Backbone as JSON, one array per atom type, in Angstrom:
{
  "sequence": "MAEKKTKEKPEKSKKELLLEKAKALEEKIKEEKIDIKTKVKGEVEEKELLVPIEDYLKASTHLGTRVITPDMRPFVYRRRADGLAVFNTSLQDDKIREAVEYLAKYAPEQIVVACKREAGWKAIENFGRLLGIKVFTKKYPAGTLTNTNLEDFFEKDLIVICDPWIDKNILNDGNKVKIPVFGICDTNNFTKGIDFILPANNKSYKSLGMIFYLLTKLYAEKRGIKVETSIEEFVEGWDGLQPPQ",
  "N": [[15.94, 19.38, 47.72], [12.66, 18.44, 47.66], [10.89, 16.8, 45.09], [7.83, 17.95, 43.67], [4.91, 16.08, 43.74], [2.8, 15.28, 41.13], [-0.63, 14.96, 40.87], [-2.37, 12.59, 39.11], [-5.29, 12.84, 37.09], [-7.97, 10.82, 37.82], [-9.22, 8.22, 35.69], [-12.45, 8.27, 34.14], [-15.15, 6.25, 35.16], [-17.02, 3.6, 33.53], [-19.66, 3.83, 34.2], [-19.89, 6.53, 34.93], [-19.36, 7.74, 32.47], [-21.54, 6.85, 30.95], [-23.6, 8.08, 32.35], [-23.05, 10.76, 31.79], [-23.52, 10.81, 29.0], [-26.23, 10.21, 28.98], [-27.26, 12.45, 30.26], [-26.61, 14.45, 28.43], [-28.19, 13.65, 26.28], [-30.7, 13.98, 27.41], [-30.82, 16.76, 27.69], [-30.86, 17.46, 25.01], [-33.31, 16.39, 24.2], [-35.05, 17.97, 25.73], [-34.69, 20.44, 24.48], [-35.81, 19.87, 21.95], [-38.46, 19.48, 22.64], [-39.25, 22.03, 23.29], [-38.92, 23.39, 20.9], [-40.53, 22.26, 18.88], [-43.22, 23.13, 18.1], [-42.67, 25.68, 17.23], [-41.02, 25.15, 15.08], [-42.75, 23.74, 13.37], [-44.62, 25.73, 12.84], [-42.92, 27.55, 11.66], [-42.31, 26.51, 9.16], [-44.43, 27.19, 7.55], [-44.9, 29.86, 7.73], [-44.8, 31.93, 5.87], [-46.68, 31.35, 4.04], [-49.99, 31.32, 2.69], [-52.48, 29.71, 4.3], [-55.24, 27.33, 4.26], [-56.66, 27.45, 6.62], [-55.83, 29.21, 9.65], [-52.55, 28.45, 10.94], [-52.57, 27.86, 13.64], [-55.08, 26.72, 14.01], [-54.85, 24.27, 12.7], [-52.88, 23.11, 14.34], [-54.22, 23.05, 16.8], [-56.25, 21.26, 16.26], [-54.76, 19.05, 15.88], [-54.12, 17.88, 13.43], [-51.68, 17.48, 12.32], [-50.29, 15.6, 13.77], [-48.86, 12.42, 13.86], [-48.33, 8.9, 14.32], [-46.23, 6.75, 16.37], [-45.22, 4.99, 14.65], [-43.9, 4.78, 11.41], [-44.63, 4.1, 8.18], [-43.06, 2.91, 5.13], [-44.59, 3.84, 2.98], [-45.76, 6.2, 3.91], [-43.71, 7.83, 4.68], [-42.73, 9.96, 2.94], [-44.42, 12.1, 3.57], [-43.86, 12.93, 6.08], [-42.59, 15.25, 8.4], [-40.86, 15.4, 10.64], [-39.75, 13.77, 13.71], [-41.22, 14.03, 16.96], [-39.93, 14.69, 20.28], [-41.06, 12.78, 21.94], [-41.37, 10.67, 20.29], [-43.51, 10.64, 18.52], [-44.54, 10.98, 15.15], [-44.47, 13.81, 12.96], [-46.49, 15.41, 10.67], [-45.72, 17.1, 7.6], [-46.89, 20.18, 7.62], [-47.33, 22.19, 5.72], [-47.24, 20.76, 3.32], [-49.37, 19.09, 3.84], [-51.51, 20.9, 3.83], [-51.43, 21.59, 1.13], [-52.13, 19.12, 0.03], [-54.76, 18.87, 0.88], [-55.99, 20.81, -0.66], [-55.55, 19.67, -3.19], [-57.03, 17.39, -2.79], [-59.66, 18.33, -2.73], [-59.96, 19.19, -5.39], [-59.81, 16.7, -6.59], [-62.03, 15.32, -5.47], [-64.08, 16.94, -6.39], [-64.55, 16.23, -8.97], [-66.48, 14.39, -8.95], [-69.98, 13.94, -8.55], [-72.18, 14.43, -5.71], [-73.95, 12.2, -5.45], [-72.47, 10.19, -6.53], [-70.6, 9.38, -4.75], [-69.41, 7.52, -1.91], [-68.91, 7.34, 1.58], [-66.98, 5.92, 4.17], [-66.47, 5.15, 7.6], [-65.29, 3.41, 10.12], [-64.15, 3.86, 12.57], [-64.98, 5.37, 15.64], [-64.24, 7.99, 16.19], [-64.54, 9.41, 13.86], [-67.23, 9.54, 13.2], [-69.07, 11.7, 13.69], [-68.0, 13.7, 12.04], [-68.17, 12.62, 9.39], [-70.88, 12.19, 9.2], [-71.89, 14.81, 9.26], [-70.67, 15.73, 6.93], [-71.91, 14.05, 5.0], [-74.64, 14.73, 5.38], [-74.77, 17.51, 4.82], [-73.92, 17.62, 2.17], [-75.28, 15.7, 0.78], [-74.29, 13.09, 0.5], [-73.77, 9.58, 0.57], [-73.17, 7.76, 3.52], [-71.31, 5.5, 5.65], [-71.23, 4.58, 8.93], [-69.81, 2.98, 11.82], [-70.15, 0.15, 10.66], [-69.42, -1.2, 7.48], [-71.14, -3.33, 5.42], [-69.56, -6.05, 4.11], [-69.29, -6.78, 0.65], [-71.39, -5.32, -0.28], [-70.95, -3.54, -2.39], [-70.19, -5.22, -4.37], [-71.62, -7.61, -4.7], [-74.23, -8.39, -6.57], [-76.5, -9.75, -5.97], [-77.33, -9.15, -3.44], [-79.75, -7.52, -1.37], [-79.28, -4.92, -0.51], [-77.44, -3.99, -2.32], [-75.5, -1.59, -4.11], [-74.26, 0.89, -6.44], [-71.35, 2.91, -6.85], [-69.12, 5.62, -7.75], [-66.88, 6.57, -6.51], [-65.0, 5.95, -3.6], [-64.62, 6.98, -0.28], [-62.5, 6.75, 2.44], [-61.6, 6.6, 5.96], [-59.51, 5.35, 7.17], [-57.25, 3.09, 5.97], [-56.79, 0.57, 7.14], [-58.73, 0.09, 9.21], [-61.04, 0.46, 7.71], [-61.02, -1.6, 5.85], [-62.76, -3.45, 4.63], [-64.52, -2.12, 2.82], [-62.58, -0.95, 1.26], [-61.33, -3.2, 0.11], [-63.51, -4.21, -1.37], [-63.92, -2.09, -3.15], [-61.51, -2.16, -4.61], [-61.82, -4.62, -5.86], [-63.86, -4.21, -7.73], [-62.82, -2.19, -9.18], [-63.22, 0.52, -8.34], [-62.28, 3.83, -7.75], [-60.39, 4.81, -4.85], [-60.32, 7.06, -2.2], [-58.29, 7.95, 0.38], [-57.86, 8.82, 3.81], [-54.89, 8.92, 5.38], [-52.8, 7.87, 8.01], [-49.56, 8.07, 9.66], [-48.92, 5.43, 10.18], [-50.13, 3.87, 8.31], [-50.48, 1.62, 5.52], [-50.6, 2.06, 2.02], [-51.57, 0.6, -0.12], [-53.76, 0.05, -2.78], [-55.0, 2.48, -2.54], [-56.05, 5.3, -4.26], [-55.97, 8.07, -4.06], [-54.13, 9.8, -1.72], [-54.59, 11.32, 1.36], [-52.69, 12.77, 3.65], [-52.92, 12.66, 7.11], [-53.75, 12.99, 10.62], [-55.68, 10.4, 11.58], [-56.89, 9.44, 13.82], [-58.0, 11.09, 15.71], [-60.91, 12.83, 16.79], [-61.12, 15.57, 16.5], [-59.21, 16.19, 14.57], [-60.14, 14.71, 12.33], [-62.55, 16.03, 12.15], [-61.72, 18.64, 11.42], [-60.54, 18.11, 8.92], [-62.75, 17.11, 7.41], [-64.44, 19.28, 7.6], [-63.09, 21.22, 6.05], [-63.05, 19.86, 3.58], [-65.79, 19.69, 3.08], [-66.59, 22.43, 2.93], [-64.97, 23.47, 0.82], [-65.45, 21.68, -1.28], [-68.18, 22.11, -1.68], [-68.09, 24.74, -2.61], [-66.72, 24.37, -5.03], [-68.5, 22.73, -6.44], [-70.72, 24.28, -6.54], [-72.65, 24.13, -4.53], [-74.87, 25.13, -2.05], [-74.06, 25.59, 1.22], [-74.29, 25.92, 4.77], [-72.14, 26.15, 7.34], [-69.74, 25.57, 9.99], [-66.42, 25.57, 11.48], [-66.64, 24.83, 14.15], [-68.93, 23.25, 14.22], [-68.03, 20.86, 13.28], [-65.77, 20.16, 14.81], [-66.16, 20.64, 17.53], [-67.54, 19.53, 20.67], [-69.35, 16.45, 21.31], [-71.83, 15.33, 20.95], [-72.8, 14.97, 23.57], [-71.42, 12.77, 24.41], [-68.39, 11.28, 25.7], [-65.54, 12.5, 24.17], [-63.55, 10.52, 21.91], [-60.26, 9.44, 22.77]],
  "CA": [[14.57, 19.87, 47.56], [11.82, 17.33, 47.22], [10.09, 17.07, 43.89], [6.38, 17.95, 43.92], [4.23, 15.0, 43.03], [1.58, 15.71, 40.44], [-1.7, 13.95, 40.93], [-3.03, 12.32, 37.84], [-6.74, 12.82, 37.18], [-8.42, 9.44, 37.61], [-10.08, 8.0, 34.53], [-13.87, 8.14, 34.47], [-15.66, 4.89, 35.06], [-18.03, 3.42, 32.48], [-20.94, 4.32, 34.72], [-19.87, 7.99, 34.84], [-19.45, 8.1, 31.06], [-22.92, 6.61, 30.53], [-24.43, 9.12, 32.96], [-22.82, 12.0, 31.03], [-24.21, 10.69, 27.72], [-27.67, 10.28, 29.26], [-27.59, 13.85, 30.57], [-26.54, 15.21, 27.18], [-29.37, 13.28, 25.5], [-31.85, 14.6, 28.08], [-30.83, 18.18, 27.33], [-31.25, 17.55, 23.61], [-34.76, 16.14, 24.14], [-35.72, 19.16, 26.27], [-34.66, 21.47, 23.44], [-36.75, 19.52, 20.91], [-39.82, 19.69, 23.15], [-39.51, 23.46, 23.26], [-38.87, 23.94, 19.56], [-41.31, 21.58, 17.86], [-44.3, 23.94, 17.55], [-42.05, 26.79, 16.5], [-40.52, 24.64, 13.8], [-43.9, 23.43, 12.52], [-45.17, 27.01, 12.4], [-41.94, 28.22, 10.84], [-42.29, 26.0, 7.8], [-45.54, 27.72, 6.77], [-45.2, 31.21, 8.19], [-44.92, 32.86, 4.76], [-47.66, 30.8, 3.09], [-51.39, 31.5, 3.07], [-53.09, 28.4, 4.47], [-56.7, 27.28, 4.2], [-57.04, 27.95, 7.94], [-54.62, 29.6, 10.38], [-51.73, 27.33, 11.41], [-52.99, 27.55, 15.0], [-56.24, 25.82, 13.93], [-54.32, 22.94, 12.38], [-52.2, 22.59, 15.52], [-55.22, 22.8, 17.83], [-56.98, 20.05, 15.87], [-53.77, 17.96, 15.82], [-54.09, 17.2, 12.12], [-50.27, 17.25, 11.97], [-49.68, 14.57, 14.62], [-48.99, 11.04, 13.43], [-48.11, 7.89, 15.36], [-44.81, 6.44, 16.54], [-44.84, 4.12, 13.53], [-43.9, 5.42, 10.09], [-44.46, 3.11, 7.13], [-42.37, 3.44, 3.95], [-45.57, 4.53, 2.13], [-46.1, 7.51, 4.44], [-42.5, 8.59, 5.01], [-42.59, 11.22, 2.19], [-45.27, 13.16, 4.1], [-43.47, 13.21, 7.46], [-41.65, 16.37, 8.56], [-39.86, 15.01, 11.63], [-40.29, 13.13, 14.9], [-41.14, 14.79, 18.2], [-39.08, 14.07, 21.29], [-41.73, 11.61, 22.5], [-41.42, 9.62, 19.28], [-44.6, 10.81, 17.56], [-44.19, 11.6, 13.88], [-45.17, 15.07, 12.68], [-46.68, 15.63, 9.25], [-45.35, 18.38, 7.01], [-48.16, 20.91, 7.6], [-47.45, 22.9, 4.45], [-47.58, 19.74, 2.33], [-50.72, 18.64, 4.2], [-52.43, 21.93, 3.32], [-51.46, 21.43, -0.33], [-52.85, 17.89, -0.29], [-56.2, 19.12, 1.07], [-56.42, 21.53, -1.87], [-55.59, 18.67, -4.25], [-58.13, 16.48, -2.46], [-60.91, 18.98, -3.15], [-59.99, 19.1, -6.85], [-60.07, 15.3, -6.91], [-63.41, 15.02, -5.1], [-65.03, 17.76, -7.16], [-64.82, 15.57, -10.27], [-67.61, 13.5, -8.73], [-71.19, 14.51, -7.94], [-72.46, 13.82, -4.39], [-74.59, 10.89, -5.56], [-71.49, 9.21, -7.03], [-69.6, 9.14, -3.69], [-69.78, 6.89, -0.65], [-67.88, 7.54, 2.61], [-67.05, 4.94, 5.26], [-65.57, 5.37, 8.73], [-65.64, 2.49, 11.19], [-63.66, 4.41, 13.84], [-65.95, 6.28, 16.24], [-63.74, 9.37, 16.16], [-64.92, 10.09, 12.62], [-68.65, 9.45, 12.9], [-69.71, 13.02, 13.62], [-67.47, 14.43, 10.88], [-68.69, 12.14, 8.1], [-72.33, 12.4, 9.2], [-72.08, 16.2, 8.83], [-70.25, 15.76, 5.52], [-72.96, 13.44, 4.2], [-75.89, 15.48, 5.52], [-74.68, 18.81, 4.16], [-73.64, 17.52, 0.73], [-76.1, 14.68, 0.15], [-73.42, 11.96, 0.18], [-74.07, 8.38, 1.35], [-72.09, 7.44, 4.47], [-71.39, 4.33, 6.52], [-70.5, 4.62, 10.2], [-69.8, 1.69, 12.53], [-69.76, -0.99, 9.85], [-69.83, -1.36, 6.1], [-71.32, -4.77, 5.17], [-68.73, -6.51, 3.0], [-70.02, -7.31, -0.49], [-72.47, -4.42, -0.7], [-70.6, -2.92, -3.67], [-69.71, -6.22, -5.33], [-72.56, -8.73, -4.86], [-75.49, -7.87, -7.13], [-77.62, -10.54, -5.43], [-77.73, -8.6, -2.14], [-80.85, -6.55, -1.44], [-78.76, -3.56, -0.3], [-76.38, -3.71, -3.31], [-75.58, -0.31, -4.81], [-73.05, 1.22, -7.2], [-70.81, 4.26, -6.68], [-67.95, 5.86, -8.59], [-65.74, 6.94, -5.67], [-65.08, 5.56, -2.2], [-63.79, 7.77, 0.64], [-62.34, 6.05, 3.72], [-60.85, 7.36, 6.97], [-58.34, 4.57, 7.59], [-57.16, 1.9, 5.11], [-56.82, -0.66, 7.91], [-60.03, -0.07, 9.86], [-62.08, 0.42, 6.67], [-60.48, -2.49, 4.82], [-63.82, -4.16, 3.91], [-64.96, -1.34, 1.66], [-61.39, -0.78, 0.42], [-61.18, -4.42, -0.68], [-64.6, -4.28, -2.35], [-63.64, -1.1, -4.18], [-60.42, -2.67, -5.45], [-62.33, -5.75, -6.66], [-64.67, -3.72, -8.85], [-62.09, -1.08, -9.82], [-63.72, 1.84, -7.97], [-61.2, 4.62, -7.12], [-60.5, 4.98, -3.4], [-59.71, 8.23, -1.6], [-58.05, 7.54, 1.76], [-57.14, 9.62, 4.8], [-53.88, 7.98, 5.85], [-51.91, 8.29, 9.08], [-48.18, 7.64, 9.41], [-48.78, 3.99, 10.35], [-50.92, 3.18, 7.29], [-49.99, 1.22, 4.2], [-51.51, 2.72, 1.09], [-51.9, -0.24, -1.26], [-55.16, 0.13, -3.16], [-55.5, 3.85, -2.4], [-55.76, 6.09, -5.46], [-55.59, 9.42, -3.62], [-53.73, 9.78, -0.31], [-54.61, 12.58, 2.11], [-51.96, 12.48, 4.89], [-53.45, 13.38, 8.28], [-54.09, 12.24, 11.83], [-57.03, 9.83, 11.41], [-57.29, 8.83, 15.09], [-58.58, 12.12, 16.56], [-62.18, 13.36, 16.29], [-60.92, 16.97, 16.09], [-58.46, 16.17, 13.32], [-61.07, 14.31, 11.26], [-63.52, 17.11, 12.03], [-61.11, 19.72, 10.65], [-60.37, 17.65, 7.54], [-64.04, 17.05, 6.72], [-64.97, 20.65, 7.49], [-62.46, 21.84, 4.88], [-63.52, 19.18, 2.37], [-67.19, 20.09, 2.88], [-66.65, 23.84, 2.53], [-64.34, 23.69, -0.47], [-66.17, 20.88, -2.27], [-69.43, 22.82, -1.96], [-67.74, 25.89, -3.46], [-66.36, 23.87, -6.36], [-69.66, 22.15, -7.11], [-71.82, 25.23, -6.54], [-73.66, 23.69, -3.57], [-74.98, 26.09, -0.96], [-74.07, 24.99, 2.56], [-73.96, 26.8, 5.88], [-71.51, 25.36, 8.39], [-68.61, 26.22, 10.66], [-65.45, 24.62, 12.04], [-67.15, 24.36, 15.44], [-69.93, 22.2, 13.99], [-67.31, 19.62, 12.99], [-64.71, 19.78, 15.76], [-66.52, 20.88, 18.93], [-68.58, 18.7, 21.24], [-69.43, 15.07, 20.86], [-73.23, 14.95, 21.18], [-73.01, 14.54, 24.94], [-70.56, 11.64, 24.74], [-66.99, 11.6, 25.95], [-64.79, 12.4, 22.92], [-62.51, 9.5, 21.9], [-58.9, 9.94, 23.0]],
  "C": [[13.7, 18.77, 46.96], [10.98, 17.74, 46.03], [8.6, 17.0, 44.26], [5.73, 16.85, 43.09], [2.94, 15.55, 42.4], [0.56, 14.58, 40.47], [-2.36, 13.79, 39.56], [-4.55, 12.25, 38.06], [-7.23, 11.41, 36.89], [-9.35, 9.33, 36.4], [-11.53, 7.8, 34.98], [-14.31, 6.69, 34.28], [-16.7, 4.81, 33.94], [-19.37, 3.99, 32.91], [-21.02, 5.84, 34.6], [-20.0, 8.45, 33.4], [-20.88, 7.93, 30.54], [-23.86, 7.67, 31.09], [-24.29, 10.45, 32.21], [-23.56, 11.97, 29.69], [-25.72, 10.82, 27.91], [-28.11, 11.71, 29.53], [-27.6, 14.69, 29.31], [-27.76, 14.93, 26.32], [-30.63, 13.92, 26.08], [-31.96, 16.07, 27.72], [-31.29, 18.38, 25.9], [-32.75, 17.37, 23.45], [-35.54, 17.33, 24.65], [-35.79, 20.25, 25.21], [-35.68, 21.16, 22.36], [-38.19, 19.75, 21.36], [-40.2, 21.17, 23.07], [-39.7, 23.95, 21.84], [-39.91, 23.4, 18.59], [-42.43, 22.43, 17.26], [-43.76, 25.11, 16.74], [-41.6, 26.34, 15.13], [-41.66, 24.32, 12.84], [-44.5, 24.71, 11.97], [-44.22, 27.71, 11.43], [-41.95, 27.78, 9.4], [-43.37, 26.61, 6.92], [-45.8, 29.19, 7.05], [-45.38, 32.21, 7.05], [-45.95, 32.4, 3.74], [-49.07, 31.02, 3.6], [-52.06, 30.12, 3.11], [-54.62, 28.49, 4.38], [-57.32, 27.75, 5.5], [-55.76, 28.38, 8.64], [-53.88, 28.38, 10.91], [-52.14, 26.91, 12.82], [-54.18, 26.59, 15.02], [-55.81, 24.4, 13.6], [-53.69, 22.31, 13.63], [-53.19, 22.22, 16.62], [-56.0, 21.52, 17.54], [-56.08, 18.83, 15.78], [-53.77, 17.2, 14.51], [-52.67, 16.79, 11.74], [-49.63, 16.11, 12.74], [-49.95, 13.17, 14.09], [-48.83, 10.1, 14.61], [-46.61, 7.7, 15.53], [-44.29, 5.53, 15.42], [-44.93, 4.91, 12.22], [-43.66, 4.34, 9.04], [-43.69, 3.73, 5.96], [-43.31, 4.24, 3.04], [-45.8, 5.97, 2.58], [-44.9, 8.38, 4.78], [-42.36, 9.9, 4.23], [-43.39, 12.39, 2.76], [-44.86, 13.61, 5.5], [-42.39, 14.29, 7.51], [-40.51, 15.99, 9.5], [-40.54, 14.19, 12.73], [-40.22, 14.1, 16.07], [-40.25, 14.03, 19.18], [-39.71, 12.83, 21.9], [-41.91, 10.48, 21.49], [-42.53, 9.75, 18.27], [-44.1, 11.49, 16.29], [-45.03, 12.86, 13.68], [-45.27, 15.24, 11.16], [-46.15, 17.0, 8.84], [-46.64, 19.17, 6.8], [-48.38, 21.65, 6.29], [-47.87, 21.93, 3.35], [-49.0, 19.23, 2.58], [-51.77, 19.61, 3.67], [-52.56, 21.82, 1.8], [-52.28, 20.21, -0.73], [-54.36, 18.04, -0.09], [-56.76, 19.86, -0.14], [-56.54, 20.56, -3.05], [-56.77, 17.72, -4.05], [-59.47, 17.05, -2.93], [-61.05, 18.92, -4.67], [-60.35, 17.69, -7.29], [-61.53, 14.95, -6.63], [-64.42, 15.73, -6.0], [-65.32, 17.2, -8.56], [-66.06, 14.69, -10.18], [-68.77, 14.25, -8.09], [-71.45, 13.79, -6.61], [-73.04, 12.41, -4.49], [-73.65, 9.79, -6.08], [-70.52, 8.75, -5.94], [-70.21, 8.39, -2.52], [-68.6, 7.04, 0.32], [-68.08, 6.51, 3.71], [-66.04, 5.28, 6.34], [-66.02, 4.47, 9.88], [-65.22, 3.04, 12.55], [-64.61, 5.48, 14.36], [-65.53, 7.74, 16.16], [-64.17, 10.13, 14.92], [-66.4, 10.14, 12.33], [-69.32, 10.81, 12.74], [-69.28, 13.77, 12.36], [-68.1, 13.95, 9.58], [-70.21, 12.25, 8.04], [-72.66, 13.83, 8.77], [-71.76, 16.35, 7.34], [-71.36, 15.21, 4.62], [-74.25, 14.23, 4.21], [-75.86, 16.78, 4.73], [-74.53, 18.71, 2.64], [-74.51, 16.48, 0.02], [-75.3, 13.46, -0.29], [-73.75, 10.79, 1.11], [-72.88, 8.07, 2.26], [-72.38, 6.15, 5.23], [-70.57, 4.6, 7.78], [-70.6, 3.22, 10.81], [-69.33, 0.55, 11.63], [-70.29, -0.89, 8.42], [-69.96, -2.87, 5.84], [-70.54, -5.2, 3.92], [-69.59, -7.11, 1.9], [-71.09, -6.39, -1.02], [-72.21, -3.78, -2.06], [-70.25, -3.95, -4.75], [-70.73, -7.32, -5.63], [-73.93, -8.22, -5.3], [-76.72, -8.62, -6.61], [-78.11, -10.01, -4.08], [-78.82, -7.55, -2.31], [-80.34, -5.12, -1.32], [-77.59, -3.22, -1.24], [-76.59, -2.33, -3.92], [-74.25, -0.06, -5.52], [-72.66, 2.67, -6.93], [-69.55, 4.38, -7.55], [-66.71, 6.26, -7.8], [-66.02, 6.53, -4.23], [-64.14, 6.45, -1.39], [-63.72, 7.01, 1.96], [-61.46, 6.87, 4.66], [-59.63, 6.63, 7.48], [-58.29, 3.28, 6.77], [-57.23, 0.58, 5.87], [-58.19, -0.9, 8.52], [-61.15, -0.23, 8.84], [-61.69, -0.51, 5.52], [-61.56, -3.23, 4.04], [-64.25, -3.41, 2.65], [-63.79, -1.06, 0.71], [-61.21, -2.0, -0.47], [-62.26, -4.56, -1.74], [-64.37, -3.31, -3.49], [-62.56, -1.56, -5.14], [-60.89, -3.8, -6.36], [-63.08, -5.27, -7.91], [-64.09, -2.45, -9.5], [-62.71, 0.3, -9.56], [-62.57, 2.61, -7.32], [-61.47, 4.83, -5.63], [-59.67, 6.18, -2.94], [-59.53, 7.9, -0.12], [-57.34, 8.58, 2.6], [-56.18, 8.67, 5.5], [-52.98, 8.6, 6.91], [-50.52, 7.72, 8.81], [-47.99, 6.14, 9.51], [-49.54, 3.19, 9.3], [-50.08, 2.74, 6.09], [-51.03, 1.67, 3.19], [-51.83, 1.91, -0.16], [-53.4, -0.18, -1.53], [-55.78, 1.5, -3.03], [-55.09, 4.67, -3.62], [-55.39, 7.53, -5.13], [-55.34, 9.38, -2.12], [-53.81, 11.18, 0.27], [-53.93, 12.31, 3.45], [-52.48, 13.32, 6.05], [-53.64, 12.42, 9.44], [-55.52, 11.71, 11.67], [-57.52, 9.11, 12.67], [-58.09, 9.79, 15.97], [-59.88, 12.67, 15.96], [-62.03, 14.83, 15.85], [-60.18, 17.05, 14.77], [-59.38, 15.8, 12.16], [-62.15, 15.37, 11.06], [-62.98, 18.26, 11.18], [-60.99, 19.33, 9.17], [-61.71, 17.68, 6.8], [-64.74, 18.4, 6.66], [-64.41, 21.32, 6.23], [-62.93, 21.19, 3.58], [-64.96, 19.58, 2.06], [-67.27, 21.49, 2.3], [-66.13, 24.04, 1.1], [-64.99, 22.88, -1.59], [-67.46, 21.58, -2.68], [-69.17, 24.03, -2.87], [-67.46, 25.45, -4.89], [-67.57, 23.38, -7.15], [-70.86, 23.08, -7.14], [-72.98, 24.8, -5.64], [-73.69, 24.67, -2.41], [-75.05, 25.35, 0.38], [-73.72, 26.06, 3.59], [-73.41, 25.95, 7.02], [-70.36, 26.15, 9.0], [-67.65, 25.15, 11.17], [-66.0, 24.0, 13.32], [-68.14, 23.2, 15.27], [-69.26, 20.84, 13.78], [-66.37, 19.19, 14.11], [-65.06, 19.96, 17.24], [-67.63, 19.94, 19.38], [-68.59, 17.29, 20.68], [-70.82, 14.52, 21.18], [-73.46, 14.38, 22.57], [-72.15, 13.37, 25.36], [-69.15, 12.11, 25.02], [-66.22, 11.46, 24.64], [-63.74, 11.3, 23.0], [-61.15, 10.11, 22.08], [-57.98, 9.46, 21.88]]
}
């Protein structure tokens, strides 16, 4: 009686093994894409926020960049499947509350706000108009806060900037004359010279609109200033221009 020959299962080639790993990674990425909003909402579902979580998500205040500096790592919740960092929304909400307490120590005439990035112009113009705060869009002339010989020299007690890198001229001037600096910082920012860090997406006009809407509303309440405004005034439309991407 002839013995039955058993066929040995051939070993998988390196190419087949790599394809299996790639497929497994693809499935994992698909799962993360599905879960990310649920997870962001889940972290704050039992907490009362300044605005509904859906408003934060719609304005993308929680979305960072693909770069995370050591300075901003403590504020990051996780990475999305596409590599974008996601801010901890609950912590972000807490920092906005702290930001208002910090700002409210200063009267409107003591504050100056600068935003060179076009995405923030509408937000800070509304902020300045409603509260009587001096603002710089487009460009802050270096030396304005430090050179007493300049015709447009002026003094302030607090500087607010929308990006430490883009607004570095006024940041540097503030540091030279020891003026405290309040900075909206994204995940790719370094925070040297910033006295108060507000972690948020500082690239999007809707995100900056949401941030400055909340700062305007809550600062006015703290300082007893009567203002009438709405989220839409800060985050909707772009005065007929194409909103920055």
